[in-house]
C-alpha positions in Angstrom: 20.7 -16.9 -5.4 17.4 -18.5 -6.1 16.5 -19.1 -9.8 13.1 -17.5 -8.9 14.6 -14.2 -7.8 14.3 -12.4 -11.2 10.6 -13.5 -11.5 10.0 -12.2 -7.9 11.7 -8.9 -8.6 9.7 -8.5 -11.8 6.4 -9.4 -10.1 7.0 -6.9 -7.2 7.9 -4.2 -9.7 4.7 -4.8 -11.7 2.6 -4.8 -8.5 4.4 -1.7 -7.2 3.8 0.2 -10.4 0.1 -0.6 -10.4 0.3 -2.6 -13.5 -1.1 -5.6 -11.7 -4.3 -5.1 -9.6 -3.9 -7.3 -6.6 -7.4 -6.6 -5.3 -8.8 -9.7 -7.0 -5.9 -12.0 -6.2 -5.1 -11.2 -2.6 -7.7 -12.8 -0.3 -6.0 -12.4 3.1 -3.7 -10.0 4.8 -1.8 -10.4 8.1 -0.2 -7.9 10.5 3.6 -8.1 10.5 3.6 -9.8 13.9 1.7 -12.7 12.3 4.2 -13.2 9.5 4.9 -16.8 10.5 1.2 -17.6 10.4 0.9 -15.9 7.0 3.8 -18.0 5.6 2.3 -21.2 7.0 -1.1 -20.3 5.4 0.7 -19.6 2.0 1.7 -23.3 1.7 -1.5 -24.8 3.1 -3.4 -26.4 0.2 -6.6 -25.8 2.1 -6.0 -22.1 2.1 -4.4 -21.6 -1.3 -6.3 -22.0 -4.6 -5.4 -21.2 -8.1 -8.2 -20.4 -10.5 -7.7 -20.1 -14.2 -9.4 -20.2 -17.6 
């Protein structure tokens, strides 16, 4: 089991409950048939940015 699994489960629960508004953090969506393309994009530094204070 991945050490990140508890964090992932917590994050998904927060998103699912509406406690986290994803409208400002999700910048792209993909149809299920493009899942491979989505995962490739998720690790591409040209397409992923992290903004913070």
